[in-house]
ROSE-4610 file (N, C-alpha, C; in Angstrom, 1 decimal, always signed):
// ROSE-4610
residu = [X/X/X/X/X/X/X/X/X/X/X/X/X/X/X/X/X/X/X/X/X/X/X/X/X/X/X/X/X/X/X/X/X/X/X/X/X/X/X/X/X/X/X/X/X/X/X/X/X/X/X/X/X/X/X/X/X/X/X/X/X/X/X/X/X/X/X/X/X/X/X/X/X/X/X/X/X/X/X/X/X/X/X/X/X/X/X/X/X/X/X/X/X/X/X/X/X/X/X/X/X/X/X/X/X/X/X/X/X/X/X/X/X/X/X/X/X/X/X/X/X/X/X/X/X/X/X/X/X/X/X/X/X/X/X/X/X/X/X/X/X/X/X/X/X/X/X/X/X/X/X/X/X/X/X/X/X/X/X/X/X/X/X/X/X/X/X/X/X/X/X/X/X/X/X/X/X/X/X/X/X/X/X/X/X/X/X/X/X/X/X/X/X/X/X/X/X/X/X/X/X/X/X/X/X/X/X/X/X/X/X/X/X/X/X/X/X/X/X/X/X/X/X/X/X/X/X/X/X/X/X/X/X/X/X/X/X/X/X/X/X/X/X/X/X/X/X/X/X/X/X/X/X/X/X/X/X/X/X/X/X/X/X/X/X/X/X/X/X/X/X/X/X/X/X/X/X/X/X/X/X/X/X/X/X/X/X/X/X/X/X/X/X/X/X/X/X/X/X/X/X/X/X/X/X/X/X/X/X/X/X/X/X/X/X/X/X/X/X/X/X/X/X/X/X/X/X/X/X/X/X/X/X/X/X/X/X/X/X/X/X/X/X/X/X/X/X/X/X/X/X/X/X/X/X/X/X/X/X/X/X/X/X/X/X/X/X/X/X/X/X/X/X/X/X/X/X/X/X/X/X/X/X/X/X/X/X/X/X/X/X/X/X/X/X/X/X/X/X/X/X/X/X/X/X/X/X/X/X/X/X/X/X/X/X/X/X/X/X/X/X/X/X/X/X/X/X/X/X/X/X/X/X/X/X/X/X/X/X/X/X/X/X/X/X/X/X/X/X/X/X/X/X/X/X/X/X/X/X/X/X/X/X/X/X/X/X/X/X/X/X/X/X/X/X/X/X/X/X/X/X/X/X/X/X/X/X/X/X/X/X/X/X/X/X/X/X/X/X/X/X/X/X/X/X/X/X/X/X/X/X/X/X/X/X/X/X/X/X/X/X/X/X/X/X/X/X/X/X/X/X/X/X/X/X/X/X/X/X/X]
num = [1/1/1/2/2/2/3/3/3/4/4/4/5/5/5/6/6/6/7/7/7/8/8/8/9/9/9/10/10/10/11/11/11/12/12/12/13/13/13/14/14/14/15/15/15/16/16/16/17/17/17/18/18/18/19/19/19/20/20/20/21/21/21/22/22/22/23/23/23/24/24/24/25/25/25/26/26/26/27/27/27/28/28/28/29/29/29/30/30/30/31/31/31/32/32/32/33/33/33/34/34/34/35/35/35/36/36/36/37/37/37/38/38/38/39/39/39/40/40/40/41/41/41/42/42/42/43/43/43/44/44/44/45/45/45/46/46/46/47/47/47/48/48/48/49/49/49/50/50/50/51/51/51/52/52/52/53/53/53/54/54/54/55/55/55/56/56/56/57/57/57/58/58/58/59/59/59/60/60/60/61/61/61/62/62/62/63/63/63/64/64/64/65/65/65/66/66/66/67/67/67/68/68/68/69/69/69/70/70/70/71/71/71/72/72/72/73/73/73/74/74/74/75/75/75/76/76/76/77/77/77/78/78/78/79/79/79/80/80/80/81/81/81/82/82/82/83/83/83/84/84/84/85/85/85/86/86/86/87/87/87/88/88/88/89/89/89/90/90/90/91/91/91/92/92/92/93/93/93/94/94/94/95/95/95/96/96/96/97/97/97/98/98/98/99/99/99/100/100/100/101/101/101/102/102/102/103/103/103/104/104/104/105/105/105/106/106/106/107/107/107/108/108/108/109/109/109/110/110/110/111/111/111/112/112/112/113/113/113/114/114/114/115/115/115/116/116/116/117/117/117/118/118/118/119/119/119/120/120/120/121/121/121/122/122/122/123/123/123/124/124/124/125/125/125/126/126/126/127/127/127/128/128/128/129/129/129/130/130/130/131/131/131/132/132/132/133/133/133/134/134/134/135/135/135/136/136/136/137/137/137/138/138/138/139/139/139/140/140/140/141/141/141/142/142/142/143/143/143/144/144/144/145/145/145/146/146/146/147/147/147/148/148/148/149/149/149/150/150/150/151/151/151/152/152/152/153/153/153/154/154/154/155/155/155/156/156/156/157/157/157/158/158/158/159/159/159/160/160/160/161/161/161/162/162/162/163/163/163/164/164/164/165/165/165/166/166/166/167/167/167/168/168/168/169/169/169/170/170/170/171/171/171/172/172/172/173/173/173/174/174/174/175/175/175/176/176/176/177/177/177/178/178/178/179/179/179/180/180/180]
x = [+25.6/+26.2/+27.0/+27.7/+28.6/+27.7/+26.5/+25.6/+25.1/+24.7/+24.2/+25.2/+26.4/+27.5/+27.7/+27.5/+27.6/+26.5/+25.3/+24.1/+24.2/+24.6/+24.8/+25.8/+26.9/+28.0/+27.5/+26.7/+26.2/+25.2/+24.4/+23.4/+24.2/+25.2/+26.0/+26.7/+27.3/+27.9/+27.0/+25.8/+24.8/+24.4/+24.2/+23.8/+24.9/+26.1/+27.3/+27.3/+27.2/+27.2/+26.0/+24.9/+23.7/+23.9/+24.5/+24.8/+25.8/+26.8/+27.9/+27.3/+26.4/+25.9/+24.5/+24.0/+22.7/+21.6/+21.7/+20.7/+19.4/+18.4/+17.1/+16.6/+16.3/+15.9/+14.6/+13.8/+12.5/+12.2/+11.1/+10.7/+9.2/+8.7/+7.3/+6.8/+5.7/+5.1/+4.2/+4.7/+3.9/+2.7/+2.8/+1.6/+0.5/+0.9/-0.1/-0.7/+0.1/-0.4/-1.4/-1.1/-2.0/-3.3/-3.2/-4.4/-5.3/-4.7/-5.5/-5.8/-5.4/-5.6/-6.8/-7.9/-9.2/-9.0/-8.2/-8.0/-7.6/-6.7/-6.2/-7.4/-8.2/-9.4/-10.3/-10.6/-11.4/-10.8/-9.5/-8.9/-8.9/-8.8/-8.8/-10.2/-11.2/-12.6/-12.9/-12.4/-12.6/-11.9/-10.7/-9.9/-10.6/-11.0/-11.6/-12.9/-13.7/-14.9/-14.6/-13.6/-13.2/-12.6/-11.8/-11.2/-12.4/-13.4/-14.5/-15.3/-15.4/-16.0/-15.3/-14.0/-13.1/-13.2/-13.2/-13.3/-14.6/-15.7/-17.0/-17.0/-16.4/-16.3/-15.5/-14.4/-13.6/-14.5/-15.2/-16.1/-17.1/-17.6/-18.6/-18.0/-16.8/-16.1/-16.0/-15.6/-15.4/-16.7/-17.8/-19.1/-19.5/-19.3/-19.6/-18.8/-17.6/-16.7/-17.2/-17.5/-18.0/-19.3/-20.2/-21.5/-21.3/-20.4/-20.1/-19.5/-18.6/-18.0/-19.0/-19.9/-20.9/-21.9/-22.3/-23.2/-22.5/-21.2/-20.5/-20.4/-20.1/-20.0/-21.4/-22.5/-23.8/-24.3/-23.9/-24.4/-23.4/-22.2/-21.1/-21.5/-22.2/-22.6/-23.6/-24.3/-25.4/-24.9/-23.7/-23.2/-22.5/-22.6/-21.9/-20.4/-19.5/-18.1/-17.9/-18.7/-18.6/-19.1/-20.2/-20.8/-19.8/-19.2/-18.3/-17.1/-16.6/-15.5/-15.9/-17.1/-17.6/-17.7/-18.2/-18.4/-17.0/-16.1/-14.7/-14.0/-14.2/-13.7/-14.3/-15.6/-16.3/-15.8/-15.5/-14.9/-13.5/-12.7/-11.4/-11.4/-12.2/-12.4/-12.7/-13.6/-14.1/-12.9/-12.2/-11.0/-10.0/-9.7/-8.8/-9.2/-10.5/-11.1/-10.8/-11.1/-10.9/-9.5/-8.6/-7.1/-6.7/-7.1/-6.8/-7.3/-8.5/-9.1/-8.3/-7.9/-7.1/-5.8/-5.1/-3.8/-3.9/-5.0/-5.2/-5.4/-6.1/-6.5/-5.5/-5.2/-4.5/-3.0/-2.5/-1.1/-0.3/+1.0/+1.9/+1.7/+1.5/+1.3/-0.1/-1.0/-2.4/-3.2/-4.5/-5.4/-5.4/-5.4/-5.5/-4.3/-3.1/-1.9/-1.8/-2.2/-2.3/-3.2/-4.4/-5.4/-4.9/-4.3/-3.7/-2.7/-1.8/-0.8/-1.5/-2.5/-3.2/-3.9/-4.4/-5.1/-4.1/-3.0/-2.1/-1.0/-0.7/+0.4/+0.1/-1.1/-1.3/-1.3/-1.7/-1.7/-0.2/+0.6/+2.0/+2.7/+2.3/+2.8/+2.4/+1.2/+0.7/+1.5/+1.6/+2.4/+3.8/+4.5/+5.8/+5.9/+4.9/+4.9/+4.7/+3.8/+3.6/+4.8/+5.6/+6.8/+7.8/+7.9/+8.8/+8.4/+7.1/+6.6/+7.0/+6.8/+7.2/+8.6/+9.4/+10.9/+11.3/+10.8/+11.2/+10.7/+9.4/+8.8/+9.5/+9.8/+10.4/+11.9/+12.5/+14.0/+14.6/+13.9/+14.4/+15.6/+16.6/+17.7/+17.4/+16.8/+16.4/+15.1/+14.3/+13.1/+13.1/+13.1/+13.1/+11.8/+11.6/+10.5/+10.7/+9.8/+9.9/+10.1/+9.7/+9.9/+11.3/+12.2/+13.6/+14.4/+13.7/+14.4/+14.4/+15.5/+15.6/+15.2/+15.5/+15.1/+15.1/+14.2/+14.2/+13.3/+13.7/+12.9/+11.6/+10.5/+9.2/+9.2/+10.0/+10.0/+10.4/+11.0/+11.4/+10.3/+9.2/+8.1/+7.3/+7.3/+6.6/+5.4/+4.9/+3.8/+2.5/+2.2/+1.0/+1.1/+2.3/+2.5/+2.2/+2.7/+2.5/+1.0/+0.3/-1.2/-1.9/-1.4/-2.0/-1.9/-0.8/-0.5/-1.4/-1.5/-2.3/-3.8/-4.2/-5.7/-6.0/-5.0/-5.2/-5.3/-5.0/-5.1/-3.9/-2.8/-1.5/-1.7/-1.0/-1.0/+0.2/+0.0/+1.2/+1.7/+1.0/+1.4/+2.6/+2.9/+4.1/+5.3/+5.2/+6.2/+7.5/+8.6/+9.9/+10.7/+10.1/+10.8/+11.4/+11.9/+12.5/+13.8/+13.9/+15.1/+16.2/+17.4/+18.5/+19.5]
y = [-16.5/-17.5/-16.7/-15.7/-15.0/-14.2/-13.7/-13.0/-13.9/-15.1/-16.2/-16.5/-16.6/-16.9/-15.8/-14.6/-13.4/-13.4/-13.7/-13.7/-14.8/-16.0/-17.1/-16.8/-16.2/-15.8/-14.8/-13.9/-12.8/-13.5/-14.4/-15.1/-15.9/-16.6/-17.4/-16.5/-15.5/-14.5/-13.9/-13.5/-12.9/-13.9/-15.2/-16.2/-16.4/-16.5/-16.6/-15.4/-14.2/-13.0/-13.0/-13.5/-13.5/-14.5/-15.6/-16.5/-15.9/-15.3/-14.7/-13.5/-12.8/-11.6/-11.8/-13.0/-13.2/-12.3/-12.2/-11.4/-12.1/-11.4/-11.9/-11.4/-12.3/-12.0/-12.5/-11.8/-12.2/-11.7/-12.2/-11.6/-11.5/-10.7/-10.4/-10.6/-11.3/-11.5/-10.3/-9.2/-8.0/-8.2/-9.0/-9.2/-9.9/-10.8/-11.5/-10.5/-9.6/-8.6/-7.7/-7.3/-6.4/-7.2/-8.5/-9.2/-9.4/-9.5/-9.8/-8.5/-7.4/-6.1/-5.4/-5.3/-4.7/-3.4/-2.5/-1.2/-1.3/-2.2/-2.4/-2.8/-3.7/-4.2/-3.0/-2.2/-1.0/-0.1/+0.2/+1.1/+0.5/-0.8/-1.5/-1.3/-1.5/-1.4/+0.0/+1.0/+2.4/+2.7/+2.3/+2.5/+1.9/+0.6/-0.1/+0.6/+1.1/+1.9/+3.1/+3.9/+5.1/+4.7/+3.7/+3.2/+2.9/+2.2/+1.8/+3.1/+4.0/+5.3/+6.0/+6.1/+6.7/+5.9/+4.6/+3.7/+4.0/+4.1/+4.4/+5.7/+6.7/+8.0/+7.9/+7.1/+6.9/+6.2/+5.1/+4.4/+5.3/+6.2/+7.2/+8.1/+8.5/+9.3/+8.5/+7.2/+6.4/+6.1/+6.0/+5.8/+7.1/+8.3/+9.5/+9.7/+9.3/+9.5/+8.5/+7.3/+6.3/+6.8/+7.4/+7.9/+9.0/+9.9/+11.1/+10.6/+9.6/+9.0/+8.4/+7.6/+6.9/+7.9/+8.9/+9.9/+10.6/+10.9/+11.6/+10.7/+9.4/+8.5/+8.4/+8.3/+8.1/+9.4/+10.5/+11.8/+12.6/+12.2/+13.0/+13.5/+12.7/+13.2/+14.3/+14.4/+15.4/+16.7/+16.7/+17.9/+18.8/+20.1/+21.1/+21.0/+21.5/+21.5/+22.1/+23.2/+23.9/+23.0/+22.3/+21.4/+20.2/+19.7/+18.6/+19.0/+20.2/+20.7/+20.8/+21.3/+21.5/+20.2/+19.2/+17.8/+17.2/+17.4/+16.8/+17.5/+18.8/+19.5/+19.0/+18.8/+18.2/+16.9/+16.0/+14.7/+14.8/+15.7/+15.9/+16.5/+17.4/+18.0/+16.9/+16.0/+15.0/+14.0/+13.7/+12.8/+13.4/+14.7/+15.4/+15.4/+15.6/+15.6/+14.2/+13.2/+11.8/+11.5/+12.0/+11.8/+12.5/+13.8/+14.6/+13.9/+13.4/+12.7/+11.5/+10.7/+9.5/+9.9/+10.9/+11.3/+11.8/+12.6/+13.2/+12.1/+11.0/+10.0/+8.8/+8.2/+6.9/+7.0/+8.1/+8.2/+8.3/+8.1/+8.1/+9.5/+9.5/+10.7/+11.2/+10.5/+10.9/+10.7/+11.0/+10.9/+9.5/+8.5/+7.1/+6.8/+7.1/+6.9/+7.7/+9.0/+9.9/+9.3/+8.9/+8.3/+7.1/+6.2/+5.0/+5.3/+6.2/+6.6/+7.2/+8.0/+8.7/+7.6/+6.6/+5.5/+4.6/+4.2/+3.2/+3.8/+5.0/+5.6/+5.4/+5.8/+5.6/+4.1/+3.2/+1.8/+1.3/+1.7/+1.3/+1.9/+3.1/+3.7/+2.9/+2.4/+1.6/+0.3/-0.3/-1.6/-1.4/-0.4/-0.1/+0.1/+0.9/+1.2/-0.1/-0.9/-2.2/-3.1/-3.1/-3.8/-3.2/-1.9/-1.2/-1.5/-1.5/-1.8/-3.2/-4.2/-5.6/-5.7/-5.0/-5.1/-4.6/-3.4/-2.8/-3.7/-4.1/-4.9/-6.2/-6.9/-8.2/-8.3/-7.1/-7.0/-7.7/-7.5/-8.0/-7.1/-7.7/-7.0/-6.5/-7.4/-7.1/-7.9/-7.2/-7.8/-7.5/-8.5/-8.4/-8.5/-8.1/-8.3/-9.7/-10.6/-11.9/-12.0/-10.9/-10.9/-11.1/-10.5/-10.6/-11.8/-12.7/-13.8/-15.0/-15.7/-16.9/-18.1/-18.0/-19.1/-18.5/-19.0/-18.7/-19.7/-20.0/-21.0/-20.4/-21.2/-20.7/-20.0/-20.5/-19.9/-18.4/-18.0/-16.6/-15.7/-16.3/-15.5/-14.8/-13.5/-12.7/-12.0/-12.5/-11.9/-11.9/-13.0/-13.0/-12.0/-11.8/-10.8/-9.4/-9.1/-7.8/-7.6/-8.6/-8.5/-8.2/-8.9/-8.7/-7.2/-6.6/-5.2/-4.3/-4.6/-3.8/-3.9/-5.1/-5.3/-4.7/-4.5/-3.8/-2.3/-1.8/-0.4/+0.4/+0.1/+0.7/+2.2/+3.0/+4.5/+4.9/+5.4/+5.9/+7.2/+7.9/+9.3/+9.2/+8.1/+7.9/+7.4/+7.3/+6.7/+7.5/+6.7/+7.4/+7.2/+6.7/+6.4/+5.1/+4.6/+3.3/+3.2/+2.0/+1.7/+1.3/+1.6/+1.2/+0.5]
z = [-6.5/-5.6/-4.5/-5.0/-4.0/-3.0/-3.4/-2.5/-1.5/-2.0/-1.1/+0.0/-0.4/+0.6/+1.6/+1.1/+2.0/+3.0/+2.5/+3.4/+4.4/+4.0/+4.9/+6.0/+5.5/+6.5/+7.5/+7.0/+7.9/+8.9/+8.5/+9.4/+10.4/+10.0/+10.9/+11.9/+11.4/+12.3/+13.3/+12.8/+13.7/+14.8/+14.4/+15.3/+16.4/+15.9/+16.9/+17.8/+17.3/+18.1/+19.1/+18.6/+19.5/+20.7/+20.4/+21.5/+22.5/+22.0/+22.8/+23.6/+23.1/+23.8/+24.5/+24.4/+25.0/+24.3/+23.0/+22.3/+22.2/+22.3/+22.0/+20.7/+19.8/+18.4/+18.1/+17.3/+16.9/+15.5/+14.9/+13.6/+13.6/+12.8/+12.6/+11.2/+11.0/+9.7/+9.5/+9.0/+8.9/+8.0/+7.0/+6.1/+6.9/+7.8/+8.6/+9.7/+10.2/+11.1/+10.4/+9.2/+8.5/+8.2/+7.8/+7.5/+8.7/+9.9/+11.1/+11.9/+11.5/+12.2/+11.6/+12.4/+12.0/+11.3/+11.8/+11.2/+9.8/+9.5/+8.1/+7.2/+7.7/+7.0/+6.7/+7.7/+7.5/+6.4/+6.5/+5.6/+4.2/+4.1/+2.8/+2.1/+3.0/+2.4/+2.0/+2.8/+2.4/+1.1/+1.0/-0.2/-1.4/-1.3/-2.4/-2.9/-1.9/-2.3/-3.1/-2.6/-3.3/-4.7/-4.7/-6.0/-7.0/-6.5/-7.4/-7.9/-7.0/-7.4/-8.5/-8.3/-9.4/-10.7/-10.6/-11.8/-12.5/-11.7/-12.3/-13.0/-12.4/-13.1/-14.4/-14.4/-15.6/-16.7/-16.2/-17.2/-17.8/-17.0/-17.5/-18.6/-18.3/-19.4/-20.7/-20.5/-21.7/-22.4/-21.7/-22.3/-23.1/-22.5/-23.1/-24.4/-24.4/-25.5/-26.6/-26.3/-27.2/-27.8/-27.0/-27.5/-28.5/-28.1/-29.0/-30.4/-30.3/-31.5/-32.4/-31.8/-32.5/-33.2/-32.4/-33.0/-34.2/-34.0/-35.1/-36.3/-36.2/-37.3/-38.0/-37.3/-37.9/-38.6/-38.1/-38.7/-39.4/-39.6/-40.1/-41.5/-42.3/-43.7/-43.7/-42.6/-42.5/-41.9/-41.3/-40.7/-41.7/-41.4/-42.2/-41.8/-42.5/-42.1/-40.7/-40.5/-39.2/-38.1/-38.3/-37.3/-37.0/-38.1/-38.0/-37.1/-37.3/-36.5/-35.1/-34.9/-33.5/-32.8/-33.5/-32.9/-32.6/-33.5/-33.3/-32.1/-32.0/-30.9/-29.6/-29.6/-28.4/-28.0/-29.0/-28.7/-28.1/-28.8/-28.3/-26.9/-26.6/-25.2/-24.2/-24.6/-23.6/-23.4/-24.5/-24.3/-23.4/-23.6/-22.7/-21.3/-21.1/-19.7/-19.1/-19.8/-19.3/-19.0/-19.9/-19.7/-18.4/-18.3/-17.1/-15.8/-15.9/-14.7/-14.4/-15.4/-15.2/-14.6/-15.1/-14.5/-13.1/-12.9/-11.5/-10.5/-10.9/-9.9/-9.9/-11.1/-11.1/-11.4/-11.9/-12.2/-10.9/-11.1/-9.9/-9.2/-7.9/-7.1/-7.2/-7.9/-8.0/-6.7/-6.8/-5.7/-5.1/-5.9/-5.4/-4.6/-5.1/-4.3/-3.0/-3.1/-1.9/-0.9/-1.3/-0.4/+0.3/-0.5/+0.1/+1.1/+0.9/+1.8/+3.1/+2.9/+4.0/+4.9/+4.3/+5.0/+5.7/+5.0/+5.5/+6.5/+6.4/+7.3/+8.7/+9.2/+10.7/+11.1/+10.2/+10.5/+10.6/+9.7/+9.8/+11.0/+11.4/+12.6/+13.8/+13.9/+15.0/+15.0/+13.9/+13.8/+14.3/+13.8/+14.2/+15.7/+16.2/+17.7/+18.5/+18.0/+18.7/+18.8/+17.7/+17.6/+18.6/+18.7/+19.6/+21.1/+21.4/+22.7/+23.1/+22.2/+22.4/+22.7/+21.8/+22.0/+23.3/+23.7/+25.0/+26.2/+26.1/+27.2/+27.4/+26.4/+26.5/+26.2/+26.2/+26.0/+24.8/+23.7/+22.4/+22.0/+21.5/+20.9/+19.5/+18.7/+17.4/+17.0/+16.2/+15.7/+14.2/+13.4/+11.9/+11.3/+10.1/+9.2/+8.6/+8.7/+8.2/+6.7/+6.0/+4.5/+4.1/+4.8/+4.4/+4.9/+5.7/+6.3/+5.3/+5.3/+4.5/+5.3/+6.6/+7.5/+9.0/+9.8/+11.2/+11.9/+13.1/+13.9/+14.2/+14.3/+14.6/+16.0/+16.9/+18.2/+18.2/+17.2/+17.1/+16.6/+16.1/+15.5/+16.6/+16.6/+17.6/+17.1/+15.9/+15.2/+16.1/+16.8/+17.6/+18.8/+19.3/+20.4/+19.9/+18.7/+18.1/+17.9/+17.4/+17.2/+18.5/+19.6/+20.9/+21.3/+21.1/+21.5/+20.6/+19.3/+18.4/+18.8/+19.1/+19.4/+20.8/+21.6/+22.9/+22.8/+21.5/+21.3/+21.5/+20.7/+20.9/+20.6/+21.5/+21.4/+20.6/+19.4/+18.6/+19.0/+19.8/+20.2/+21.1/+21.7/+22.6/+21.8/+20.5/+19.7/+19.9/+20.2/+20.4/+19.1/+18.1/+16.8/+16.8/+15.7/+15.6/+16.4/+17.1/+17.8/+16.9/+17.1/+16.3/+17.2]
């Protein structure tokens, strides 16, 4: 309750400050921008294909392990102690390979996370640059991400304008960094 009161007071204070200073404020629905931005769709498709490939490799490991276990169970009585040990070591080795593969790809900091970052970073840079361009071009004092807003008038939504800039081919090489 106390936090809500602080947030409401901050919003009221910001609104009063905005009126006194002729501030121009807007917000962007970043999720919608990403949904409607073709480069994000392409990156998502690329990532999903790679994720499916990695999942297929993991499934293959699981099938190989299951096959080794089944074979061992069916023939264990026929194996010499030395052959049993050899087959158990083979199963253990395959499990370790699968575990290593899983950790290398799917664990925190793994290939999947690295690839996602690699694909999304340039897109986020373009979105941020488009917001900067809009802010500078139309003299916005502040542009917020809609995710953190509790309420805002629809007239403050600049999402469509950001999408126009992105679809026009925003150049991130001229990025001056975030405005403060």
